[in-house]
N, C-alpha and C positions, 0 to 999 in steps of 0.2 A: 503494500499499499504506499503511495506516495503522499507526503505530507506536502500541501500547498501552501506556502506562505506569500504575503503580498510583498515582502521584502526578503527575496531569497537570497542568502549568502552561498548556500552549497546545497545541490540536489541530495536529498534522502530519498531512497527508493528501495525496496524488497530486491535482495540479491541473493543467489545461492552462496551460502557459506557452510561447508559440509554437506550434511544433507538435509538443510532447512533453508528456507527462504526467509533472511533477517533482514531488519531495517539497516541499511548501511549507506555510507559514502564512497565515492571513488578516492584513491590514495593521491592520485595524480591532481584530482581537484582540491583536496584538502592541503595539499603541499603548495599550491598556487593561491589558495585561499587565505593562507597562513601568511602568505609572503615569505617563505623559506628561501634563502639565498644559496643554500648548499644545493649541489646537484641533485636531480630526484632520486637516482639511483643509490646514491651515497646516503642520503637523507631516510630512504625506506629501509635500508639495510641496518643503519644505526639506530632507527627507531623500533624494528623487530627486535634485535638484539638487546635493546636496553630494557625490554619489559618480558613477561612471562607470557607472551603472545603465542597462540597455537594456530598453525595453518588447519583450517577446516571448523575451528571454534570461534576465533576471533578476527580471521581473514580469510581471504581467499585469492591467490593469484590468478590472473587470466591475461590472454593476450587481447589488446585492443583488436576491434574491427575495422578501424580507419587506418590510415597512413598517418605516421607521426607528423608533427609540426614542421619538420624539414623536409618533407615529402619522401622520406624512406618508407620502409616496412613498418608493419605494426609494432606496437611497443608493449612492455609489460605493464600492467596495471594491477591493482589490488581491490577488492570489495573489502571495506574496514567496518567492523560491527560498529554500532553507536557509540558503545562503551568505550571501545579502543580509540575511535575517532575523538570522544570527548576527552578521554585522558591524555592524547597527543596534545589537544588543543591546550589542556590546562597546563602540560609540562612545556609549550612553547615560552612561557611567562613573558608575553608581550601583550600589549592593549589588543591588538588583533585576536590573539589566542583567546583572551577574556571573553572578546565579542562572539567567537564562534562557540566557545563552549557554552556561552548563555544561550546562544541559538539553538543549540543541540539540545540543551534541557527545556526549552520551550517547545521543541518539536516533539520531545518525549512525553511532555506534559500533554500534548494535543492528542499524541496517539493513544496515551493512556486513557484520555476522555472519549476518543471515539470507539476504543475497543469495550467499553463499558456499555456501550449501547446495545440494548437487548432488542432483537429482532422477535416478532411473533412466530410462533410455531406453526409451520404449515405441514399438513399431514399428507397432502398430494405431492408426492417426489417429483413430478414435473414442475410444479409451481415452486417448490424449494429450489429445485435446480436454475429455474429462469431466474428468481431472485438473486441467488448467488452469482449468477453469471452477469446481471446488470449491475451489482456492486462491485466486480473485477472490472468490468468495462468502464465503469464511472473512476475507478482508481487509475485505470490506465489514461483515461482522457485527462485527468489532474495531473498526472505524471509529464504526459505529453504537453501540457500547457506550461508547466515549469521549466522544462526544457525549453521549449519555444521562446520564453521570457528570457532565460539566460542567454540563449543565441542571440535574439535581438539586442540585449544589453550588450554583449561582446561586439557586435557588429557597431552598435552605436560609439563605442569606445574607440573601435579602430578607425571609425569615420573623423572623430574629434581628434 
């Protein structure tokens, strides 16, 4: 489920980590959002080694489906669990890190509030499946809107 914010710092979406779909953020996007000066690969290696992070529990490494920013082949990225991303933001010890951490906390609170909504019980399996499908579609549309807003913002920054 994507969390849609009016003022999106970083896209939060469910991604596969281990055998579950967990709310997560992209490591490269977090690196950029935190304005880390260290090269991504060095930063990511140091970050993973600095904690008790486990592949398949806290993060999952994957190959991006697009060419890198320099026109070469796809790059490594990682889906970071919200807990891991929040901890990394806290450890950054900058004003931007605090801002990102607070953003994650707000997103977590919104997610928790959403999951407490109780839907009525449907006895007809087809009705239940239809409602679940519509909820997933709504979530995907919200995620696409967030990504579209991020792309537009990036294009506007490039133009300026």
